[in-house]
C-alpha positions in Angstrom: 0.0 0.0 0.0 2.9 2.4 0.8 4.3 1.9 -2.7 1.0 2.8 -4.4 0.4 5.7 -2.0 3.8 7.2 -3.1 3.0 6.6 -6.8 -0.4 8.4 -6.3 1.3 11.2 -4.4 4.0 11.7 -7.1 1.4 11.7 -9.8 -0.6 14.3 -7.9 2.4 16.6 -7.7 3.1 16.1 -11.4 -0.5 16.8 -12.4 -0.4 20.0 -10.4 3.1 21.2 -11.3 3.7 20.1 -14.9 1.1 22.2 -16.8 2.5 25.5 -15.4 6.1 24.3 -15.9 5.4 23.6 -19.5 3.7 26.9 -20.0 6.3 29.1 -18.4 9.0 27.3 -20.4 7.2 27.7 -23.7 6.5 31.5 -23.2 9.8 32.0 -21.4 8.1 33.7 -18.5 10.4 35.5 -16.1 11.9 32.9 -13.7 11.1 29.9 -16.0 14.7 28.6 -15.6 14.1 28.2 -11.8 10.6 26.7 -12.0 11.8 23.0 -12.4 13.5 23.5 -9.1 10.0 23.4 -7.4 9.0 20.3 -9.4 12.1 18.4 -8.3 11.6 19.5 -4.7 8.1 18.3 -4.5 9.0 15.0 -6.0 11.6 14.6 -3.3 8.9 15.4 -0.8 6.6 12.8 -2.3 9.3 10.1 -2.1 10.3 11.2 1.4 13.8 12.1 0.4 15.4 14.3 3.1 18.2 16.5 1.9 21.0 18.2 3.9 23.4 20.6 2.3 26.9 21.5 3.4 28.2 24.7 1.9 26.1 26.3 -0.8 26.0 26.4 -4.6 28.0 29.2 -6.2 25.8 32.1 -7.5 26.4 35.3 -9.5 28.3 33.9 -12.4 28.3 31.0 -14.8 29.3 27.8 -12.9 30.0 24.2 -13.9 28.9 22.0 -11.0 30.8 18.7 -11.1 29.3 15.8 -9.1 29.6 12.1 -8.5 26.7 10.0 -9.8 25.0 7.2 -7.9 21.4 7.0 -9.0 18.6 8.6 -11.1 17.6 10.1 -7.8 20.7 12.4 -8.0 18.8 14.4 -10.7 15.9 15.2 -8.4 18.3 16.0 -5.5 20.5 18.3 -7.4 17.6 19.8 -9.3 16.1 20.7 -5.9 19.2 22.3 -4.3 20.7 24.0 -7.4 18.4 26.6 -8.9 18.3 27.3 -12.6 21.1 25.1 -13.8 21.0 22.7 -16.8 22.1 19.1 -16.6 24.5 17.5 -19.1 23.3 14.0 -19.7 23.7 11.0 -22.0 21.3 10.9 -24.9 19.7 7.7 -23.7 18.2 9.5 -20.8 15.9 11.4 -23.1 13.9 8.2 -23.7 13.4 7.3 -20.0 9.8 7.4 -18.9 8.9 10.4 -16.7 12.5 11.2 -15.7 13.6 11.9 -19.3 10.7 14.2 -19.7 11.4 16.0 -16.5 15.1 16.4 -17.5 13.9 18.0 -20.7 11.8 20.5 -18.8 15.0 21.4 -16.9 16.5 22.2 -20.3 18.9 19.3 -20.1 21.6 19.1 -22.8 21.6 15.5 -24.1 24.9 14.4 -25.6 25.7 11.3 -27.7 29.3 10.3 -26.8 29.2 7.4 -29.3 29.0 9.8 -32.4 32.1 11.9 -32.9 30.3 13.6 -35.8 28.0 15.3 -33.3 30.7 16.4 -30.9 31.2 19.8 -32.5 27.5 20.7 -32.5 27.1 19.5 -28.9 30.0 21.5 -27.7 28.6 24.6 -29.5 25.3 24.1 -27.7 27.1 23.9 -24.4 29.0 27.1 -25.2 25.9 28.9 -26.2 24.2 28.0 -22.9 27.2 29.4 -21.0 27.2 32.6 -23.1 23.6 33.0 -22.1 24.7 32.8 -18.4 23.4 29.3 -17.7 25.2 27.2 -15.2 25.7 23.5 -16.0 25.6 20.3 -13.9 28.0 17.5 -15.1 28.4 13.9 -14.0 31.9 13.2 -15.3 32.1 9.6 -14.3 30.0 9.0 -17.5 27.9 6.4 -15.6 26.6 5.6 -12.1 28.6 4.1 -9.3 27.7 2.1 -6.3 27.9 5.0 -3.8 31.0 3.7 -2.0 33.6 5.2 -4.3 33.9 7.7 -7.1 34.7 6.3 -10.5 37.5 8.0 -12.6 36.3 11.3 -14.1 36.5 11.4 -17.9 38.5 14.4 -18.8 37.0 14.6 -22.3 33.7 15.6 -20.6 35.4 18.7 -19.3 35.9 19.9 -22.9 33.0 22.3 -22.3 35.4 24.4 -20.2 37.8 24.9 -23.1 38.2 28.3 -24.7 36.3 29.9 -21.8 38.2 33.1 -22.2 36.6 33.7 -25.6 33.2 33.2 -24.2 33.4 35.5 -21.2 35.0 38.7 -22.5 32.5 41.6 -22.4 32.5 44.7 -24.6 34.9 46.5 -22.1 37.4 43.6 -22.4 36.6 42.4 -18.8 37.1 38.6 -18.4 34.4 36.8 -16.3 36.0 33.5 -15.3 34.0 30.3 -15.5 33.8 28.9 -12.0 33.9 25.2 -11.3 32.4 23.8 -8.1 32.9 20.2 -7.1 29.9 18.6 -5.5 29.8 15.3 -3.4 26.5 13.4 -3.0 26.5 11.1 0.0 23.5 8.8 0.8 23.7 8.5 4.6 20.6 6.7 5.9 17.9 4.5 4.5 14.8 3.7 6.6 16.5 5.5 9.5 19.5 3.2 9.4 23.0 4.1 8.4 23.8 2.9 4.8 26.2 0.0 4.1 27.3 -1.6 0.9 24.3 -3.9 0.7 21.7 -1.2 1.5 23.2 1.3 -1.0 22.0 -1.0 -3.8 18.5 -0.1 -2.9 19.4 3.4 -4.3 22.4 2.9 -6.5 21.4 2.3 -10.2 24.4 0.4 -11.7 25.2 -1.0 -15.0 22.4 -2.5 -17.0 19.7 -2.4 -14.3 16.3 -1.8 -15.7 14.7 1.4 -14.5 11.2 0.3 -13.8 12.0 -2.6 -11.4 14.6 -0.4 -9.6 12.1 2.4 -9.3 9.5 0.1 -7.8 12.0 -1.3 -5.3 12.9 2.3 -4.3 9.2 3.2 -3.8 9.0 0.6 -1.0 11.6 2.5 1.1 10.3 4.5 4.0 12.8 7.3 4.0 16.1 8.3 2.4 18.5 10.8 3.8 21.1 12.3 1.5 23.8 15.0 2.0 25.0 17.3 -0.8 28.4 18.8 -0.1 29.3 22.0 -2.1 33.0 22.5 -2.1 34.9 25.7 -2.7 34.4 27.0 -6.3 37.6 27.5 -8.3 38.3 29.4 -11.5 38.8 27.2 -14.6 41.8 29.4 -15.5 43.8 28.0 -12.6 44.2 24.7 -14.6 46.3 24.4 -17.7 44.4 21.4 -19.1 41.1 19.8 -18.7 42.9 16.7 -17.4 44.3 18.7 -14.5 40.8 20.0 -13.8 39.3 16.6 -13.9 41.9 15.2 -11.5 41.4 18.1 -9.0 37.6 17.6 -9.0 37.8 13.8 -8.7 40.2 14.1 -5.7 38.0 16.6 -4.0 34.8 14.7 -4.4 36.3 11.3 -3.6 38.0 12.5 -0.4 34.8 14.0 1.0 32.8 10.8 0.1 35.3 8.6 1.9 35.6 10.9 4.9 31.8 10.8 5.3 31.5 7.1 4.9 34.3 6.5 7.4 32.7 8.9 9.9 35.6 11.4 9.9 34.8 14.9 11.0 35.4 17.8 8.7 34.8 21.5 8.9 31.6 22.7 7.4 31.4 26.1 5.8 27.7 26.0 6.3 25.0 23.4 7.1 21.4 23.9 6.2 18.3 21.6 6.1 16.4 21.6 2.9 12.7 21.2 3.4 11.9 18.2 1.3 
């Protein structure tokens, strides 16, 4: 009964929120870029996903948020806590039921890494978004992990940060740096119990798992508690190559994940509860 109640609750939120979301996006009503933030937040509430943030997302200039990737749930979580940013996702996601449609409403940029012929057009679209002032959310592992470690970051996916100087020079010749902010997602408790390797598989979506059975299994959970750690943003211009940037982001995200899973204490720049 709990599973069906959550399905009905989620469908209710979608029924109420999707029509205005579609409308404000179509007519580009002021604030339309932020509207999906409310949709994701209400879905987290429907699924009883409780989010804690440490630090805060960078604001005021174009930012590339770089995060580890554990589950399809990451999209709802980051969509809730980062306002107005666009996801960069693999093309296959566009065909996912419900989640693919929601990603489209968030103006997700779908890329096809298997076709080199499309790379130039995809990079141009990413650059155009940044020129318009949009921030981007990147999962540079290229796939989902099991939540206990961070897979190597693919430096090629950081290609969007190249030639940033040309994109951010205004008419007065002032250079507005592209900021890069590493983000660590940590799933801490499931059904009020600390996570372990076996329980993480109730959330982690790995390899060739089918989405529908995994989603139904997730809906049977009572409660999920997740932390989103925002690290200090850095200028892209501090790194000579995208490989250096990828290495820095991976080291930062991986260290925080391991510190959290091992119970180590660390200084928090700011901690705030997100009402979800």
